[in-house]
C-alpha positions in Angstrom: 74.3 80.9 11.6 71.7 83.4 10.4 69.1 82.0 8.1 71.3 79.2 7.0 74.0 81.4 5.3 76.8 79.4 6.6 75.9 76.5 4.6 75.4 78.5 1.7 78.9 80.3 1.6 81.1 77.7 3.7 84.3 77.3 2.4 88.1 77.4 2.9 90.6 80.0 1.8 92.6 79.5 -1.5 95.5 77.5 -0.5 98.6 75.9 -2.1 96.4 72.7 -2.6 95.3 73.7 -6.0 93.7 77.2 -5.6 90.3 75.5 -5.2 87.0 77.5 -4.9 85.5 75.6 -2.1 83.5 78.6 -1.1 81.1 77.1 -3.7 80.4 74.2 -1.3 76.8 73.6 0.0 75.3 75.9 -2.5 72.2 73.6 -2.9 71.6 72.9 0.8 72.4 76.5 1.9 69.6 77.8 -0.5 67.1 75.5 1.0 67.9 76.5 4.4 67.4 80.1 3.5 63.8 79.3 2.5 63.0 78.5 6.2 62.3 82.1 7.0 61.8 84.5 4.1 59.6 87.4 2.9 57.2 85.8 0.2 54.1 87.5 -0.7 53.1 85.6 -4.1 51.3 82.5 -2.7 49.9 81.6 -6.1 53.4 80.1 -7.1 54.7 77.3 -4.9 58.2 77.8 -3.4 61.1 75.4 -4.3 60.9 72.4 -2.2 63.8 70.6 -0.3 61.8 67.5 -0.9 62.9 67.8 -4.5 66.3 66.7 -3.4 66.9 63.2 -2.0 67.9 63.0 1.8 70.9 61.0 0.6 72.4 61.7 -2.9 75.2 61.5 -5.5 75.2 64.6 -7.8 77.4 65.4 -10.9 78.0 69.2 -11.4 79.6 71.6 -13.8 81.0 74.6 -12.4 81.6 77.8 -14.0 83.6 80.6 -12.2 84.6 84.1 -13.5 88.3 84.4 -13.8 89.6 87.1 -11.3 92.9 87.8 -13.3 92.5 87.4 -17.0 96.1 88.0 -17.8 97.0 85.0 -15.7 94.5 82.7 -17.8 96.9 82.4 -20.7 99.8 80.0 -21.4 103.5 81.0 -21.4 104.4 77.8 -23.0 102.2 77.2 -26.0 100.5 79.1 -28.9 98.3 78.2 -31.7 99.0 78.3 -35.4 98.6 82.1 -35.7 101.1 82.7 -32.7 98.3 83.6 -30.2 98.7 82.5 -26.6 96.3 79.7 -25.7 94.2 79.9 -22.8 95.0 77.4 -20.0 93.0 74.1 -19.9 89.8 74.6 -18.3 89.5 78.4 -19.1 86.6 79.3 -21.7 86.0 82.5 -23.3 82.4 83.7 -23.3 81.0 84.7 -26.9 80.0 88.3 -26.9 81.4 89.6 -23.7 84.8 88.1 -24.1 84.9 87.3 -20.5 87.1 84.3 -19.2 85.7 81.7 -17.0 87.4 78.9 -15.1 85.4 75.7 -15.6 85.5 72.2 -13.9 83.4 69.2 -12.9 82.6 67.9 -9.5 81.1 64.8 -8.0 79.2 65.4 -4.8 78.2 62.7 -2.5 76.0 63.8 0.4 75.1 61.2 3.1 74.1 63.4 6.1 77.2 63.7 8.3 79.5 63.4 5.4 79.8 65.5 2.4 82.4 64.6 -0.2 83.6 66.6 -3.2 85.7 65.1 -5.9 87.0 68.0 -8.4 88.5 67.3 -11.9 90.1 70.1 -13.7 91.2 70.2 -17.2 94.6 71.4 -16.6 95.2 68.4 -14.4 93.1 65.5 -16.1 94.7 62.7 -14.6 94.8 64.1 -10.9 91.6 64.6 -8.9 91.1 66.5 -5.9 89.0 64.9 -2.9 87.5 66.5 0.0 85.3 64.6 2.5 83.8 67.1 5.0 82.2 66.4 8.5 81.4 69.4 10.5 84.2 71.9 10.5 86.7 69.4 9.5 87.8 67.7 6.2 90.0 65.1 4.8 91.5 66.2 1.6 93.9 64.4 -0.7 94.9 64.2 -4.5 93.8 61.0 -6.3 95.7 59.3 -9.3 93.6 56.1 -10.2 92.5 54.6 -7.1 95.4 55.9 -4.8 95.2 59.1 -2.7 98.2 61.2 -2.2 99.1 63.8 0.5 96.2 63.0 2.7 95.5 65.5 5.3 92.9 66.1 8.0 92.3 69.8 8.6 89.9 72.6 9.7 87.6 74.2 7.3 87.2 77.9 7.6 84.1 79.7 7.1 83.9 82.8 4.9 82.6 86.3 5.9 79.5 85.5 4.1 78.4 83.0 6.9 76.6 85.8 8.8 75.5 87.8 5.8 71.5 87.6 6.5 71.7 89.8 9.7 68.6 90.0 11.7 66.3 90.3 8.8 64.9 87.4 6.8 66.2 87.3 3.1 64.0 88.1 0.3 62.9 85.9 -2.7 61.3 86.8 -5.9 59.8 84.6 -8.6 61.4 85.9 -11.8 59.4 83.8 -14.2 59.7 80.8 -16.7 62.7 80.2 -18.9 63.6 77.5 -21.7 67.0 75.7 -21.5 67.8 72.8 -23.5 64.3 71.8 -24.2 63.3 72.0 -20.6 61.2 74.6 -18.9 62.8 76.0 -15.9 61.3 78.1 -13.0 63.7 81.0 -12.1 63.9 82.4 -8.6 66.1 85.2 -7.2 67.0 85.7 -3.5 68.8 88.4 -2.0 71.6 87.6 0.4 71.9 90.9 2.3 69.7 93.9 3.2 72.0 96.6 2.9 69.7 99.0 4.5 69.5 97.0 7.7 71.2 98.6 10.7 72.4 95.3 11.9 74.2 94.3 8.7 77.9 93.8 9.3 79.6 97.0 8.1 82.5 95.3 6.5 80.4 92.9 4.8 78.0 95.6 3.6 80.8 97.3 1.9 81.9 94.4 0.3 78.4 93.8 -1.0 78.0 97.3 -2.3 81.5 97.3 -3.9 80.6 94.2 -5.8 83.3 92.1 -4.1 80.9 89.4 -2.9 77.4 88.1 -4.3 74.5 90.0 -3.5 71.9 87.8 -5.2 71.5 84.1 -5.8 69.6 82.8 -8.8 68.0 79.4 -8.4 66.4 77.3 -11.3 64.5 74.2 -10.7 62.5 72.2 -13.3 59.1 72.7 -14.2 58.9 70.3 -17.2 61.5 68.0 -18.9 60.2 66.3 -22.1 63.0 63.8 -21.9 61.9 62.9 -18.4 65.7 62.9 -17.4 64.9 65.4 -14.6 61.9 65.3 -12.3 59.6 68.3 -11.7 60.8 70.4 -9.0 64.3 69.0 -9.2 67.1 71.6 -9.0 68.9 72.4 -12.1 71.2 75.5 -11.7 72.4 77.9 -9.0 74.0 81.3 -9.7 75.9 83.4 -7.1 76.7 86.8 -8.5 76.8 90.5 -7.9 74.5 93.0 -9.8 76.7 95.9 -9.0 78.1 97.4 -12.3 81.6 96.3 -13.1 81.6 93.7 -10.5 83.9 90.5 -11.2 81.9 88.0 -9.1 79.9 85.1 -10.7 79.9 81.4 -9.9 77.5 79.0 -11.4 76.8 75.3 -10.8 74.7 73.1 -13.1 73.4 69.9 -11.5 73.6 67.5 -14.6 72.7 64.5 -12.5 71.2 63.9 -9.2 70.6 60.1 -7.9 69.3 59.2 -4.7 71.2 56.8 -2.4 69.5 53.9 -0.5 70.9 54.9 3.0 73.7 57.0 4.7 77.2 55.8 4.2 80.3 55.9 6.2 83.6 57.0 5.3 84.5 53.7 3.6 81.3 53.8 1.4 81.9 57.4 0.5 85.5 56.7 -0.6 84.4 53.6 -2.6 82.0 55.6 -4.4 84.9 58.0 -5.4 86.9 55.1 -6.4 89.5 55.6 -3.8 90.9 52.2 -2.2 94.5 52.9 -1.0 96.8 55.8 0.0 100.4 56.4 -1.0 101.4 57.4 2.7 99.5 57.4 5.9 97.2 60.2 6.3 98.2 63.1 8.8 96.8 65.7 11.1 97.3 69.3 10.2 99.2 71.2 12.8 96.2 73.4 13.8 94.0 70.3 14.7 96.7 68.2 16.5 94.8 68.4 19.6 91.3 68.0 18.2 89.5 64.9 19.3 87.2 65.2 16.4 89.9 65.4 14.0 91.5 62.3 15.4 88.3 60.3 14.8 88.1 61.5 11.3 91.8 60.3 10.9 91.0 56.9 12.4 87.8 56.7 9.8 90.3 56.6 6.9 92.7 54.3 8.8 91.1 51.3 7.0 92.8 52.3 3.7 95.9 50.3 2.7 99.1 52.2 2.6 101.2 51.5 -0.5 104.3 53.7 0.0 104.5 53.8 -3.8 106.3 57.1 -4.1 109.3 55.7 -2.0 110.5 54.6 -5.3 110.4 57.9 -6.9 111.7 56.8 -10.2 109.2 53.9 -11.1 106.3 55.3 -9.3 106.5 59.1 -8.6 103.9 61.0 -6.7 102.1 63.3 -8.8 103.1 67.0 -8.4 100.8 69.0 -6.0 97.8 70.2 -8.2 97.6 73.8 -9.3 94.9 73.8 -11.8 94.9 77.5 -12.7 98.7 77.8 -12.9 101.1 76.6 -15.6 103.7 74.8 -13.7 106.0 72.9 -16.2 106.5 70.0 -13.9 102.8 69.7 -13.6 102.2 69.9 -17.3 104.8 67.3 -18.0 103.5 64.9 -15.7 100.0 65.2 -17.2 101.4 65.0 -20.7 103.2 61.9 -20.0 99.9 60.3 -18.8 98.1 61.6 -22.0 100.9 60.0 -24.2 100.6 56.5 -22.3 96.7 56.6 -22.4 96.8 57.3 -26.2 99.4 54.8 -27.0 97.4 52.1 -25.2 94.3 53.4 -27.2 92.2 53.6 -23.9 88.9 55.3 -23.9 89.2 56.7 -20.5 87.2 59.9 -19.2 90.6 61.5 -18.4 91.9 61.1 -21.9 88.7 62.3 -23.5 88.8 65.3 -21.3 92.3 66.1 -22.4 91.7 65.7 -26.1 88.6 68.0 -25.8 91.2 70.8 -24.8 92.9 73.0 -27.4 95.7 73.4 -24.8 96.6 69.6 -24.6 95.9 69.2 -28.3 98.5 71.9 -29.1 101.2 69.9 -27.5 100.1 66.8 -29.6 99.9 68.8 -32.8 102.7 71.1 -32.8 106.3 69.7 -32.1 107.5 73.4 -31.2 105.0 73.4 -28.3 106.6 70.1 -27.0 110.1 71.6 -27.3 108.9 74.8 -25.3 107.7 72.5 -22.5 111.1 70.5 -22.3 113.0 73.8 -22.3 110.9 75.1 -19.4 111.6 72.1 -17.1 114.3 72.2 -14.5 117.7 70.9 -15.5 118.2 67.0 -15.4 114.2 66.7 -15.1 113.8 65.4 -18.7 114.8 61.5 -19.0 115.7 60.1 -22.5 114.7 56.7 -23.8 117.7 55.2 -21.6 116.6 56.8 -18.5 119.4 59.3 -18.4 118.8 63.0 -17.5 118.9 65.3 -20.4 120.3 68.9 -19.5 118.0 71.9 -20.3 118.7 75.5 -19.5 115.5 76.0 -17.4 115.4 79.6 -18.5 112.1 80.1 -20.0 110.4 80.9 -16.6 113.3 81.5 -14.3 115.3 84.3 -16.3 118.8 83.1 -15.6 120.5 80.3 -13.3 124.2 80.4 -13.2 126.1 76.9 -12.9 127.0 76.0 -9.3 130.4 77.1 -8.4 133.2 75.2 -6.5 131.8 76.6 -3.1 128.3 75.3 -4.0 126.9 78.9 -4.7 124.8 79.8 -7.7 122.7 82.9 -8.6 119.1 83.2 -9.9 118.0 86.4 -11.7 114.7 87.3 -13.0 113.3 90.5 -14.4 110.2 91.7 -16.1 111.7 91.7 -19.3 112.5 87.8 -18.6 108.8 87.1 -18.0 107.5 89.2 -20.9 110.2 87.4 -23.4 109.3 84.1 -22.1 105.7 84.0 -23.3 105.5 82.2 -26.6 102.3 83.6 -27.8 100.4 86.9 -27.8 97.8 87.9 -25.3 94.7 89.7 -26.4 95.0 93.5 -25.5 92.0 93.3 -23.3 93.6 90.8 -21.2 97.2 92.2 -21.0 98.5 92.7 -17.4 98.0 96.3 -16.3 100.8 98.6 -16.0 101.4 100.4 -12.7 99.4 103.5 -12.4 102.4 105.8 -11.9 103.9 104.3 -14.9 101.0 105.1 -17.1 100.9 108.8 -15.8 104.5 109.2 -16.3 104.5 107.4 -19.8 107.4 105.3 -18.7 107.8 101.7 -17.7 109.3 101.2 -14.3 111.3 98.0 -14.6 111.9 95.6 -11.7 114.7 92.9 -11.4 115.2 90.2 -8.8 118.7 88.7 -8.0 119.4 86.1 -5.5 122.8 84.6 -4.8 122.7 81.3 -2.7 125.6 79.8 -0.9 126.4 77.5 1.9 126.7 80.4 4.3 124.3 83.2 3.0 121.4 84.2 0.9 121.9 87.7 -0.7 118.6 89.1 -2.2 118.6 92.3 -4.1 115.2 93.7 -5.5 115.3 96.9 -7.9 111.9 98.6 -8.9 112.5 101.7 -10.8 115.2 103.7 -9.1 114.3 102.1 -5.7 116.6 99.4 -4.5 116.3 97.0 -1.5 118.8 94.3 -0.2 118.3 91.5 2.3 121.3 89.3 3.5 120.6 86.2 5.5 123.8 84.6 7.0 123.8 81.5 8.6 126.5 78.6 9.9 128.1 76.7 7.0 125.5 74.1 5.9 128.0 71.2 5.8 130.7 72.4 8.0 129.4 74.7 10.6 132.5 74.9 12.5 134.4 76.3 9.7 132.2 79.4 9.5 133.7 83.0 10.2 131.1 83.5 12.8 132.2 82.9 16.5 128.5 81.5 17.2 129.2 78.8 14.6 132.9 78.0 15.3 132.2 77.5 19.0 129.5 75.1 18.5 126.9 77.5 20.0 125.0 77.3 16.7 124.7 74.4 14.3 124.5 74.0 10.5 122.1 76.5 8.8 121.2 78.4 12.0 120.7 82.1 11.1 123.4 84.4 12.9 122.8 87.8 11.2 120.3 89.5 9.1 120.8 92.8 7.3 118.2 94.9 5.4 118.9 98.1 3.3 116.9 100.4 1.3 117.8 103.4 -0.8 116.7 105.2 -3.7 114.0 107.9 -4.9 111.3 107.7 -7.4 108.5 110.0 -8.6 105.2 108.4 -8.5 102.9 111.1 -9.9 103.8 114.1 -12.1 101.1 116.3 -10.6 100.5 116.6 -7.9 104.3 115.7 -7.7 104.6 112.8 -5.4 108.2 111.3 -4.7 109.0 108.3 -2.6 112.4 108.1 -0.8 113.8 105.1 1.0 117.1 105.1 3.0 118.9 103.3 5.8 120.0 100.0 7.1 118.7 97.7 10.0 120.9 94.7 11.3 120.2 91.9 13.6 123.4 90.2 14.8 123.7 87.0 17.1 127.0 85.9 15.8 129.1 86.1 19.0 130.4 83.5 21.3 127.7 83.9 23.9 123.9 84.6 23.6 123.9 88.4 23.3 121.9 89.4 20.1 122.0 93.1 19.0 119.5 95.0 16.8 120.6 98.2 15.5 120.2 100.8 12.7 117.4 102.9 11.0 115.3 102.7 8.0 113.1 105.6 6.9 110.5 105.8 4.1 109.2 109.3 3.0 106.4 110.4 0.6 106.4 114.0 -0.4 103.6 115.5 -2.3 103.8 119.1 -3.8 100.5 120.5 -5.1 101.9 124.1 -6.1 104.7 126.3 -4.9 104.6 126.6 -1.1 102.1 124.1 -0.4 102.1 120.3 -0.1 102.4 117.6 2.6 104.7 114.8 3.4 104.8 111.6 5.5 107.8 110.2 7.1 108.0 106.8 8.7 111.1 106.0 10.7 112.0 102.5 12.2 114.9 102.6 14.8 116.6 99.9 16.8 119.6 100.1 19.3 121.2 97.9 21.6 123.3 98.4 25.0 126.0 96.7 26.7 125.6 95.1 30.1 128.7 94.5 32.0 127.6 90.9 33.2 125.3 89.9 30.4 127.0 91.6 27.4 125.0 93.2 24.6 121.2 93.4 24.6 118.3 95.1 22.5 117.4 98.1 24.3 114.4 99.2 22.1 112.7 99.1 18.7 111.0 102.4 17.9 108.9 103.5 15.1 107.7 107.1 14.2 105.3 108.3 11.6 105.1 111.9 10.8 102.7 114.1 8.7 103.4 117.6 7.8 101.3 120.1 5.7 102.0 123.8 6.0 102.5 124.8 9.4 100.9 121.6 10.8 103.0 118.5 12.0 101.2 115.4 13.5 102.9 112.4 14.5 102.4 108.8 16.2 105.3 106.9 17.5 105.2 103.1 19.2 108.1 101.8 21.0 109.0 98.3 22.0 111.0 97.8 25.1 112.2 94.3 26.2 112.0 93.6 30.1 115.1 92.0 31.5 116.2 90.7 28.2 119.5 89.1 28.9 118.0 86.2 31.0 114.4 86.4 30.1 115.5 86.0 26.4 112.8 88.5 25.1 109.6 86.8 26.5 108.3 90.1 27.9 108.0 93.5 26.1 106.6 96.8 27.1 104.8 98.5 24.3 103.9 102.3 24.4 102.3 104.5 21.9 101.8 108.4 21.8 100.4 110.8 19.5 101.0 114.4 19.1 101.0 117.6 17.0 102.5 121.0 16.5 101.1 124.1 15.0 103.3 127.0 14.1 101.4 130.2 13.3 102.8 133.7 12.7 101.4 135.1 15.9 101.5 131.9 18.1 102.3 128.3 18.2 100.6 125.2 19.9 101.1 121.6 20.4 100.7 118.6 22.6 101.3 115.0 22.9 99.3 112.3 24.6 100.2 108.5 25.5 97.6 106.3 23.9 98.7 103.1 26.1 101.5 101.5 27.5 101.2 97.8 28.4 103.3 94.6 28.7 103.2 91.9 26.1 104.3 88.3 26.9 105.4 85.5 24.5 
């Protein structure tokens, strides 16, 4: 990777496993890799030295990351004494600017081939996230006490920044001396990408210029520490940010402690340092690395851990909910709140309890009874247990809008709207961090409401979505979940399909809404598209048409429009029955006398016995120009080729 940028910006995408920000991994090592080949003219100042960091070490780190969505940084459940919504635990507001930052702590164990990260978040003080990386693979789990839960071996993706340096060496500047907490620090600035370089990746260049990714790295090392806690030359802080005006990119890591380790450690030694001695269930391989020999070796490395199967008895030893440190999920809040109460009652002086007590978020539940009531009201029905262990019914409507009671046929309905969400928030969010209204709502001076309704039964899911005047509906029909042969569909009653197998899909759309008053832009949707495999034999059909049109009128007699149409139709074969003949899409642009279009068609090859394994895909473009004295036009086939599945 160019100039070591891969180490600097290596990381995984945000996932369901806690929305972690592991793109900040390897910042320290990556910075020193970049120093191997740089433009450096000032020889009177010695460059930062990788020798200041031990070959094998254990570090403690404070992380600070600019919150991308400030409106999501506030609690729906809890408010302070003045009725203001509390920020989520771990979210801090910067004095002066009012910007919101996510903060958390990390432990880093670097032993050469293995690099381990243990992250602790204030929102989940009793659940730690652990990742042990080797090459392009990692073991990850969530740990409570000494037990790891949901252990998984998976691949580690690299971000687009991995090749940011291009073919030119990065530039570094000495910015001067700064004082911080009694220490004298040297400040260096490194520029990650030369946007003037012809070899720079165009997409990455645009992201840098748009302030979407960092364009500078500020590195601070210790010149003098009167307390002698830090050695001269030791790394202290790394900041990745964008200097583009208005950019919302900022990550800071402060190395509060770096201790040398006597030698390299294997997996057992690394996990012992992180205080993990057992697993709840055996570690598993992610589907994407099932055939990887390296992944299987990494899986074997954690095979020594005892498997406790604690969560099999969910009542006495439940597994912790999946960690979501930047989302307020009532079940997660309740789990950690119960842990706080237990630790507090036992008068323990644990780091987890001290972390929770330092948070206004957790203190508010302990201090104000109404906040505890809000938490209990937000939990799903039957979740809360009383002193006798019996389930206490709750309405569960604070975050879900409305859930009806289950009918005799097992069906129930979930409804939620924009009003439900707004009404569910207990406190008031500062005006500068309120969620933004849609642009066309602001221009029209109105509020386009949305509503979501979903009816679920043992034979279908009926989903309706309304946004302003536009309506969409999706119906998924399947064989009866408990008695498939009692279903009305022949595919189910004959036994061709089993319980829960989807036999019919229907999508409809209709409605017209104005997006802008001037130029006047309207959006119209109409039509129905159906997939049907409900017959006695395998003869699926796909039919119908969905259209979506934008019309813009600038002034009388002039404007433009776009129309997108998706059509599907089926035919009957005397021997094989019904089959899908084609799926066809066409997008048309009209302005004045000019019409331009592109269409794409999908045509199955011998579908009745090949079961749609081969498709011919063809695309055409064309135009028509109708002038007073003449007309012109033409069409061209762009491509036509076969796809195999």
